[in-house]
N, C-alpha and C positions, 0 to 999 in steps of 0.2 A: 110406291116401289116396295117390294118385298125385301126382308133384311138380307138375304144372300145377294140381291142385285145391288143393295146398298153398299155391301162389303166389298163387292168386286169394283163399284164405281170408285170407291174410297181409295181401294188399292191401286187402281189405275192412275188416279189422280196423283198420288204420292210417287208412282213410278216416274211419271212424266215430269214433276217438280224436281225429283231428285236427278233426273237425267239432264235437265236444263242446262247447268253449267257445263258438263261434258260436251254437249253439243254446241257450245259457242264457237263461232267462226274466228279465226284470226282476224285482227283489225289492221287497216291500212292507214298509214299517216304520210300526210305530206310535208317534206322539209320546207320550214319558213325561211326563204333566203334573206330576209331582212333581220333574222336573229341567228344567221348560221354563218360564221366566218372561220374557215379552216386556217390555221396559222402554224408558224414554225419559228424555231430558233437554231441558228447556226453559227458556228465559230468563224471569227473574222482575224485571220493570221495569227491565231493562238493567244490573242491578247484581249479579246472581247466577244460579246455575243451580238449578232444581227438579228433582229426579229422583223417578221413581216407577216402578211395575211393574203388571203384571196377574198376579193370583195364580191365575187359572183359564184353562186353555187345552187345546186338543185338536187332533188333525190326524194326516196321514199323509204319509209321504214315498215316492215310487217311484224306484228307483235301478237303473241298469244301467250297472255300472262299465266293463264291457268295451266297450259300444257308446258310453259317454260321453253318456248321456241320464238324464233323470230329470225329477221334478216334485215340488212340495211344496204342501200346503194346510194352513193353520193358522186355526183358529176361535178368537177371543178373546172371553171373557166380559167385557164392558166393566164391568159391575157390580162386578167384583172388582178394579178399579183400587185401588192403594194409594200414596198420596203420603207416607205415614210421619206425617202429620198428621191426627189424627182430626176435628178441627174442619174440615177441608177437605173431607171426603167427602160431605157433603149438598150442598154447592155443586157439587163435581165431577160427582155423579150427577144433578144437577137440570137443568132446562130450559136454563139459561144456558151449560151446558158440555156433558157428553156426552149429557145427556137419555136416560138408560138406559131410561126407560119406554116410549119409542118407538123406541130403536135400541139393543137390548141386546146385539147381537153386532158385532163386527169381523172381517173374514176376508180373509187373504192368499193368493192363488194364484199360483203361478209355475213356470217351467221352469228347471231346473238347466243352467247353461251354462259354457263356458270350461273344461272339464276339462283337468286336468294331472296325469299320474301317477294316474288314475282318481278324482280328486277335483274337484268343480266349484269354481270360483272367483267365481261370481255366480248371482243368482236374478233373472231377468227376469219381472216379473208385475205384478198389480195388487192394490192395497188398496181394500177396500170398508168405509167407515166413515161413519156419520151419513147413510146411504142414498146415499152418493156413490162413485163407482169412479174411480180414478185410478191411472195407471201409476207403479209404485215399482220400481226396481232395487235389489237389496240386493248389497252387496260382501260376499263371504265371507272373513273375515280367517283362519279355520281350519276344517279338515273333516277328520275321522279316524274310522275304523271300526275296532273291536277286538271280540274274543270277550267277551261279558257274563261275568263271572265267576260270577255266580248263576243266570241264566236259561239260560246255555249256549247262547245265540243271538248273532247278530251285533248289536253295538251301535254306532250312528253318532252323532256329536256335531258341532255346528258353532257358530261364533260369527259373526255377520252384523249388518250395520248398513246404514242408509240415513237421508238427511235429507230431511224432507218439509216442505212449507208447509201448517200446519194450517188455514189459512184456506180453501185448496182444498176442504176437507171441512166447510166451515161451521162451524168451530170458532174463533171470532173473540173469546172472552172475554178480557179484558184488553188488547185492542188499543188502546182509548182512553187506557189508563194507560202506554202505551209498551212492552207486551210484544211481544217478537219473535215473529213467526209461524212461524219455523223451529224445527223439533223434530228431534232426533236419535233415532231409532228403533234399538233394539238387540234382537237376537233370538238368544239362545243357547238352543240345544235339544239334547235328546237322544232318540233315537228306537231302538226295539227291533224287529229283524226278526220279522215276523209267522210264525207256525207254518204 
């Protein structure tokens, strides 16, 4: 190979290798339902806090760390709500509260924003519950990705939260008894990179 061909070949190799990261495609992650439990904290007659969680959820996350972009979608099986009090379940699932017969699912869809060091700091999106959709911004308290020790694929996890007014979703049970309509939503989730 003559010197001019060698220089052109070297230049082409450098161009391809430097363009590599820029061409990286966004990765899709499947939410692990065994390690994802959306939860909430709500006032009880102004004297204490009641806490609960949803035992079944699913969803996906799309993440491009290099570009600082991404999105997340979580679907919650409302019938899986768990207050830790068995006697509460029929009331919580019934028409005066979640009314799961008519509204079995809640969905959150949002975009990952405010990236710092390849990790998002907030999710700007919408929560749909009780057939009502309202804007909800989640603050991400922590976000980290590691190699999954068993699946040998990347595992990402986050802890996020937001405060909502449940009356905006038509959930007014207890209001006449002095219950606050403010609810703290907390979403801790883990997601494994799809193959």
